[in-house]
RODO-496310 format. One line per field, with one value per residue: residue number from 1; residue in three letters; x, y, z of N, C-alpha, C in turn. Coordinates in Angstrom, 3 decimals. Layout:
! RODO-496310
k NUM, ...
r ALA, ...
neast X, ...
nnorth Y, ...
nup Z, ...
caeast X, ...
canorth Y, ...
caup Z, ...
ceast X, ...
cnorth Y, ...
cup Z, ...
! end
This chain:
! RODO-496310
k 1, 2, 3, 4, 5, 6, 7, 8, 9, 10, 11, 12, 13, 14, 15, 16, 17, 18, 19, 20, 21, 22, 23, 24, 25, 26, 27, 28, 29, 30, 31, 32, 33, 34, 35, 36, 37, 38, 39, 40, 41, 42, 43, 44, 45, 46, 47, 48, 49, 50, 51, 52, 53, 54, 55, 56, 57, 58, 59, 60, 61, 62, 63, 64, 65, 66, 67, 68, 69, 70, 71, 72, 73, 74, 75, 76, 77, 78, 79, 80, 81, 82, 83, 84, 85, 86, 87, 88, 89, 90, 91, 92, 93, 94, 95, 96, 97, 98, 99, 100, 101, 102, 103, 104, 105, 106, 107, 108, 109, 110, 111, 112, 113, 114, 115, 116, 117, 118, 119, 120, 121, 122, 123, 124, 125, 126, 127, 128, 129, 130, 131, 132, 133, 134, 135, 136, 137, 138, 139, 140, 141, 142, 143, 144, 145, 146, 147, 148, 149, 150, 151, 152, 153
r MET, GLY, ALA, ARG, GLN, VAL, VAL, VAL, PHE, GLU, ALA, ALA, ALA, GLU, ARG, TYR, ALA, VAL, PRO, LEU, GLU, GLN, VAL, ARG, GLU, ILE, LEU, ALA, ALA, ARG, GLN, LEU, ARG, PRO, VAL, PRO, ALA, ALA, GLY, ARG, GLY, VAL, ALA, GLY, LEU, ILE, LEU, TRP, ARG, GLY, ARG, ILE, ILE, PRO, VAL, LEU, ASP, LEU, ALA, ALA, CYS, LEU, GLY, VAL, HIS, CYS, GLU, VAL, GLU, GLU, ARG, ALA, GLY, GLN, ARG, ILE, ILE, ILE, VAL, ARG, TRP, PRO, HIS, HIS, GLU, VAL, GLY, TRP, LEU, VAL, GLU, SER, VAL, GLU, ALA, VAL, MET, PRO, ILE, ALA, MET, GLU, SER, ILE, GLN, PRO, PRO, LEU, GLY, GLY, ALA, GLY, GLY, ALA, ASP, PRO, ALA, VAL, VAL, SER, GLY, MET, VAL, PRO, VAL, ASN, GLY, ARG, ILE, LEU, MET, LEU, LEU, ASP, SER, LEU, ALA, LEU, GLY, ALA, ALA, LEU, ALA, GLY, GLU, SER, ILE, THR, ILE, GLY, GLU, ARG, GLY
neast 11.307, 11.714, 11.885, 10.306, 11.037, 9.036, 7.336, 5.370, 2.306, -0.338, -3.540, -6.543, -7.310, -6.702, -4.353, -1.611, 0.895, 3.841, 6.148, 9.545, 11.417, 10.017, 9.843, 11.107, 11.678, 10.807, 8.977, 8.425, 5.194, 4.407, 3.633, 1.410, 1.278, -1.566, -3.488, -5.213, -8.301, -7.570, -7.600, -9.702, -8.355, -5.844, -3.720, -1.952, 1.068, 4.613, 7.987, 10.618, 13.796, 14.612, 12.721, 9.358, 6.701, 3.651, 1.416, -0.530, -3.579, -3.612, -5.578, -7.974, -7.538, -7.650, -10.240, -11.299, -11.524, -12.111, -11.285, -8.619, -6.946, -4.958, -2.616, -0.510, 1.164, 1.305, 2.713, 4.658, 5.039, 7.379, 7.099, 8.131, 7.088, 6.490, 7.580, 8.184, 8.300, 5.999, 4.161, 2.676, 0.252, -0.111, -1.556, 0.215, 3.514, 4.502, 6.615, 9.547, 9.578, 10.212, 8.368, 7.259, 7.335, 5.731, 3.605, 1.951, -1.221, -3.659, -5.289, -8.561, -11.531, -12.176, -10.988, -10.689, -11.759, -10.146, -9.217, -9.150, -7.277, -4.998, -4.115, -1.790, -1.624, -2.472, -1.677, -1.631, -0.855, 0.104, -2.577, -4.053, -5.067, -2.873, -2.635, -1.055, 0.164, 0.653, 2.603, 3.032, 0.879, -1.149, -0.567, -1.070, -3.796, -4.842, -4.115, -5.712, -8.141, -7.850, -6.846, -5.286, -2.985, -4.553, -6.882, -10.355, -12.410
nnorth -6.740, -5.837, -3.882, -2.944, -1.615, 0.544, 1.883, 4.657, 5.735, 7.475, 6.649, 7.223, 8.878, 7.350, 5.939, 3.905, 1.323, -0.287, -2.958, -1.957, -3.582, -4.619, -2.626, -1.102, 1.438, 4.919, 7.155, 10.417, 11.267, 10.744, 11.319, 8.928, 6.231, 5.478, 2.419, 0.717, -0.912, -1.870, -3.576, -2.875, -0.615, -0.461, 2.060, 2.905, 2.815, 2.988, 3.891, 2.456, 2.326, 1.343, -0.545, -1.500, -0.988, -1.862, 0.461, 0.674, 2.013, 2.276, 2.704, 2.145, -0.550, -1.550, -1.196, 1.115, 3.497, 4.903, 6.676, 8.112, 10.859, 13.597, 14.886, 17.170, 16.022, 13.331, 10.034, 7.333, 4.180, 1.777, -1.599, -4.907, -7.826, -11.347, -12.112, -9.797, -6.175, -3.701, -0.658, 1.415, 3.790, 6.420, 8.794, 10.294, 10.051, 9.623, 8.967, 7.025, 4.781, 3.300, 0.572, -0.712, -4.093, -5.279, -3.531, -4.033, -4.984, -7.586, -7.726, -6.404, -7.641, -6.274, -3.797, -0.371, -0.580, -2.228, -5.451, -7.987, -10.009, -8.870, -7.078, -7.072, -6.317, -3.923, -0.705, 1.631, 4.977, 8.096, 8.784, 7.839, 5.135, 2.919, 0.920, -2.051, -3.218, -6.129, -6.500, -8.725, -10.416, -8.757, -8.657, -11.355, -11.481, -9.661, -10.950, -13.163, -11.968, -11.320, -8.807, -7.456, -6.227, -5.573, -6.934, -6.852, -4.621
nup 24.080, 21.528, 18.465, 15.394, 12.246, 10.368, 7.486, 7.509, 6.231, 4.433, 3.212, 1.655, 3.798, 6.014, 8.320, 7.616, 7.762, 6.579, 6.778, 6.803, 5.513, 3.381, 1.584, -1.307, -2.430, -2.151, -3.987, -5.396, -6.522, -9.917, -13.372, -14.537, -16.793, -18.503, -18.487, -20.792, -20.252, -17.761, -14.617, -11.732, -9.439, -10.567, -11.171, -13.121, -15.138, -14.517, -15.350, -13.800, -12.667, -15.152, -15.676, -16.416, -14.314, -12.605, -11.061, -8.280, -7.062, -3.868, -1.876, -3.274, -3.813, -1.257, -0.793, 0.260, -1.039, -4.266, -6.264, -8.111, -7.382, -8.255, -6.033, -4.280, -2.279, -2.865, -3.080, -4.408, -3.333, -3.691, -3.532, -2.572, -4.164, -4.522, -7.165, -8.477, -8.467, -7.301, -7.510, -5.023, -4.966, -2.838, -0.497, 1.103, 2.559, 5.776, 7.661, 8.557, 11.095, 14.340, 15.667, 18.628, 19.292, 21.247, 21.373, 19.278, 18.314, 17.733, 14.520, 13.805, 12.325, 9.168, 9.682, 9.331, 6.823, 5.367, 4.086, 6.437, 6.142, 5.092, 6.918, 9.334, 11.940, 14.539, 15.820, 18.442, 17.926, 18.851, 19.606, 17.481, 15.308, 13.851, 11.090, 10.322, 7.348, 5.358, 2.713, 1.075, 1.668, 0.794, -1.936, -2.582, -1.964, -3.837, -6.190, -5.981, -6.397, -8.947, -9.791, -12.101, -14.584, -17.612, -17.063, -17.410, -15.766
caeast 10.865, 12.281, 11.116, 10.319, 10.984, 7.937, 7.072, 4.018, 1.749, -1.775, -4.323, -7.965, -7.392, -6.383, -2.914, -1.150, 2.342, 4.328, 7.515, 10.571, 12.112, 9.214, 9.852, 12.322, 11.958, 9.665, 9.131, 7.405, 4.241, 4.717, 2.571, 1.260, 0.826, -2.816, -3.531, -6.573, -8.961, -6.904, -8.489, -9.914, -7.213, -4.617, -3.665, -1.182, 2.410, 5.757, 9.300, 11.395, 15.086, 14.670, 11.675, 7.977, 5.996, 2.300, 1.179, -1.887, -4.177, -3.700, -6.876, -8.966, -7.266, -8.096, -11.682, -11.715, -11.604, -12.044, -10.813, -7.234, -6.888, -3.590, -2.383, 0.905, 1.932, 1.237, 3.955, 4.569, 5.892, 7.725, 7.184, 8.522, 6.169, 7.336, 8.314, 8.387, 7.956, 4.790, 4.049, 1.434, -0.019, -0.669, -1.732, 1.448, 4.362, 4.783, 7.908, 10.009, 9.643, 10.189, 7.153, 7.564, 6.620, 4.706, 2.472, 1.133, -2.416, -4.212, -6.235, -10.001, -12.125, -12.633, -10.426, -10.431, -12.222, -9.191, -9.394, -8.380, -6.189, -3.801, -3.722, -1.101, -1.763, -2.846, -0.864, -2.018, 0.262, -0.335, -4.021, -4.684, -4.782, -2.009, -2.825, 0.137, -0.155, 1.638, 2.555, 2.944, -0.508, -1.957, -0.329, -1.782, -5.231, -5.161, -4.009, -6.912, -9.254, -7.458, -6.640, -4.039, -2.956, -5.238, -8.183, -11.490, -12.963
canorth -7.605, -5.336, -2.961, -3.197, -0.376, 0.560, 3.110, 5.111, 6.503, 7.699, 6.308, 7.488, 9.515, 6.383, 5.723, 2.538, 1.137, -1.522, -3.181, -1.340, -4.581, -4.905, -1.425, -0.910, 2.853, 5.828, 8.138, 11.454, 10.842, 11.207, 10.999, 7.495, 5.818, 4.723, 1.077, 0.430, -2.112, -2.353, -3.941, -1.815, -0.459, -0.191, 3.493, 3.084, 2.246, 3.903, 3.329, 2.517, 1.648, 0.672, -1.564, -1.029, -1.635, -1.353, 1.255, 0.454, 2.962, 1.407, 2.863, 1.400, -1.969, -1.898, -1.051, 2.273, 4.686, 4.428, 7.667, 8.554, 12.300, 14.084, 15.802, 17.537, 15.157, 11.915, 9.288, 5.956, 3.295, 0.571, -2.720, -6.208, -8.949, -12.516, -12.232, -8.488, -5.036, -2.983, 0.625, 1.759, 5.216, 6.789, 10.236, 10.875, 9.206, 10.425, 8.735, 5.682, 4.818, 1.998, 0.176, -1.725, -5.334, -5.545, -2.622, -4.496, -5.728, -8.341, -6.954, -6.666, -7.854, -5.093, -2.575, 0.708, -0.950, -3.128, -6.885, -8.388, -10.911, -8.108, -6.280, -7.984, -5.848, -2.527, -0.075, 3.001, 5.920, 9.486, 8.895, 7.302, 3.723, 2.655, -0.450, -2.617, -4.032, -7.090, -6.335, -10.036, -10.868, -7.916, -9.154, -12.623, -11.184, -9.040, -11.986, -13.984, -11.217, -11.096, -7.396, -7.490, -5.444, -6.203, -7.473, -5.940, -4.483
caup 22.995, 20.299, 17.634, 13.954, 11.470, 9.416, 6.722, 7.829, 5.117, 4.472, 2.029, 1.926, 5.108, 7.065, 8.488, 7.460, 7.773, 5.975, 7.255, 5.970, 4.693, 2.203, 0.742, -2.110, -2.635, -2.085, -5.058, -5.568, -7.545, -11.270, -14.320, -14.774, -18.123, -18.351, -19.052, -21.255, -19.740, -16.550, -13.527, -10.748, -8.547, -11.324, -11.475, -14.340, -15.205, -14.506, -15.639, -12.562, -12.800, -16.434, -15.790, -16.381, -13.207, -12.364, -9.858, -7.811, -6.127, -2.702, -1.213, -4.052, -3.617, 0.088, -0.772, 1.054, -1.888, -5.646, -7.228, -8.046, -7.595, -8.091, -4.921, -4.185, -1.384, -3.233, -3.239, -4.882, -2.539, -4.448, -2.594, -3.122, -4.198, -4.752, -8.428, -9.081, -7.627, -7.681, -6.838, -4.349, -4.955, -1.537, -0.336, 1.637, 3.406, 6.963, 8.310, 8.881, 12.548, 15.006, 16.371, 19.641, 18.974, 22.268, 21.203, 18.148, 18.710, 16.605, 13.701, 13.913, 11.008, 8.439, 10.259, 8.383, 5.490, 4.729, 4.256, 7.619, 5.766, 4.727, 8.080, 10.238, 13.308, 14.726, 16.856, 18.764, 17.811, 19.004, 19.665, 16.268, 15.046, 12.700, 10.638, 9.700, 6.176, 4.879, 1.254, 0.432, 1.817, -0.086, -3.294, -2.731, -1.977, -5.121, -7.219, -5.826, -6.968, -10.336, -10.119, -12.842, -15.808, -18.723, -16.699, -17.596, -14.449
ceast 11.373, 11.348, 11.266, 10.210, 9.870, 7.910, 5.614, 3.525, 0.250, -2.386, -5.788, -8.173, -7.207, -4.869, -2.602, 0.366, 2.650, 5.753, 8.547, 11.256, 11.310, 9.213, 11.177, 12.698, 10.671, 9.928, 8.078, 6.472, 4.637, 3.574, 2.589, 0.764, -0.446, -2.724, -4.965, -7.065, -8.252, -7.952, -8.664, -8.723, -5.911, -4.632, -2.913, 0.167, 3.448, 6.996, 10.139, 12.649, 15.157, 13.619, 10.303, 7.282, 4.596, 2.267, -0.291, -2.331, -4.463, -5.052, -7.963, -8.779, -7.716, -9.611, -12.178, -11.851, -11.456, -11.516, -9.342, -7.235, -5.450, -3.536, -0.890, 1.719, 1.957, 2.619, 3.624, 5.563, 6.133, 7.932, 7.559, 7.342, 7.006, 8.167, 8.577, 8.120, 6.691, 4.786, 2.692, 1.306, -0.731, -0.750, -0.469, 2.221, 4.789, 6.200, 8.287, 10.213, 9.668, 8.846, 7.567, 6.711, 5.501, 3.492, 1.543, -0.003, -2.958, -5.213, -7.668, -10.540, -12.604, -12.098, -10.132, -10.859, -11.309, -9.543, -8.548, -7.228, -4.905, -3.328, -3.097, -1.187, -2.168, -2.056, -1.432, -0.776, -0.307, -1.853, -4.761, -4.292, -3.981, -2.184, -1.588, -0.283, 0.985, 1.570, 2.429, 1.522, -1.432, -1.795, -1.079, -3.287, -5.648, -5.086, -5.223, -8.135, -8.989, -7.368, -5.281, -4.139, -3.671, -6.584, -9.259, -12.244, -14.344
cnorth -7.118, -4.417, -3.356, -1.853, -0.494, 1.896, 3.452, 5.999, 6.632, 7.317, 6.451, 7.971, 8.542, 6.222, 4.232, 2.512, -0.197, -1.713, -2.635, -2.354, -4.969, -3.745, -1.314, 0.556, 3.636, 6.946, 9.232, 10.965, 11.465, 10.820, 9.502, 7.247, 5.011, 3.356, 0.799, -0.898, -2.708, -2.679, -2.791, -1.778, -0.186, 1.279, 3.760, 2.403, 3.348, 3.130, 3.544, 1.673, 0.786, -0.399, -0.905, -1.767, -1.042, -0.545, 1.084, 1.611, 2.138, 1.503, 2.081, -0.103, -2.445, -1.745, 0.137, 3.547, 4.229, 5.432, 7.973, 10.037, 12.740, 15.105, 16.016, 16.561, 13.698, 11.314, 7.927, 5.159, 2.040, -0.547, -3.995, -7.162, -10.140, -12.513, -10.896, -7.393, -4.396, -1.666, 0.775, 3.264, 5.537, 8.307, 10.920, 9.804, 10.084, 10.237, 7.267, 5.718, 3.423, 1.784, -0.917, -2.957, -5.612, -4.613, -3.048, -5.367, -6.481, -7.499, -7.355, -6.833, -6.555, -3.784, -1.557, 0.382, -1.943, -4.585, -7.326, -9.333, -10.154, -7.193, -7.232, -7.551, -4.390, -1.983, 1.306, 3.900, 7.331, 9.650, 8.410, 5.840, 3.611, 1.194, -0.925, -3.544, -4.992, -7.049, -7.670, -10.591, -10.058, -8.372, -10.442, -12.396, -10.574, -10.053, -12.894, -13.321, -10.884, -9.621, -7.325, -6.596, -6.239, -6.790, -6.424, -5.882, -4.066
cup 21.649, 19.548, 16.173, 13.256, 10.435, 8.682, 6.971, 6.698, 5.283, 3.130, 2.419, 3.352, 6.273, 7.123, 8.429, 7.616, 7.115, 6.487, 6.267, 5.061, 3.448, 1.205, 0.004, -2.216, -2.485, -3.078, -4.933, -6.667, -8.878, -12.174, -14.600, -16.186, -17.937, -19.018, -19.477, -20.691, -18.524, -15.495, -12.557, -9.803, -9.280, -11.744, -12.772, -14.249, -15.068, -14.943, -14.384, -12.727, -14.059, -16.640, -15.726, -15.246, -13.054, -11.068, -9.512, -6.927, -4.882, -2.013, -1.950, -3.865, -2.241, 0.230, 0.024, 0.240, -3.332, -6.650, -7.017, -8.369, -7.373, -6.971, -4.788, -3.351, -1.764, -3.422, -3.846, -4.048, -3.373, -3.427, -3.332, -3.054, -4.616, -6.034, -9.112, -8.048, -8.175, -6.918, -6.183, -4.391, -3.649, -1.436, 0.157, 2.384, 4.564, 7.490, 8.245, 10.390, 13.131, 15.698, 17.360, 19.373, 19.981, 22.150, 20.067, 18.669, 17.499, 15.820, 13.991, 12.508, 10.390, 8.969, 9.180, 6.970, 4.796, 5.020, 5.443, 7.290, 5.438, 5.850, 9.086, 11.693, 13.332, 15.913, 17.153, 18.716, 17.859, 18.925, 18.438, 16.099, 13.764, 12.329, 9.891, 8.565, 5.881, 3.356, 0.537, 0.515, 0.915, -1.534, -3.559, -2.799, -3.313, -6.252, -7.187, -6.403, -8.434, -10.692, -10.787, -14.064, -16.892, -18.369, -16.976, -16.285, -14.411
! end
């Protein structure tokens, strides 16, 4: 049936993955420019390839964690959204790996604390559950909740 390449990462001690084709770049975490009155989940801003982009605390956006703490292994995953790119602040990036399409199981409601609308599937990997996120669905869900720069949270 084939395989799909995914980027595997950790957020709030849970393992997630996003399709590689939705990822633009993976960066070492850097100092974020705070945004006054930013909505919940907005960790700050960075300059990336000459453009200012928002960086979201992915765990907070998924509703599984609310504090942004600096850790040595943190990464920023730059993902594509329909009209721009956005950064996801995550605890670590583990690997880029193939996932067999036949091993993907349908998501369960509220899996790992994440909104089931943004989890496109679940895969057992090395005795743990890997939740597959759809960055476009997550962007749409966040837009629906109005988590945007400048929103008062």
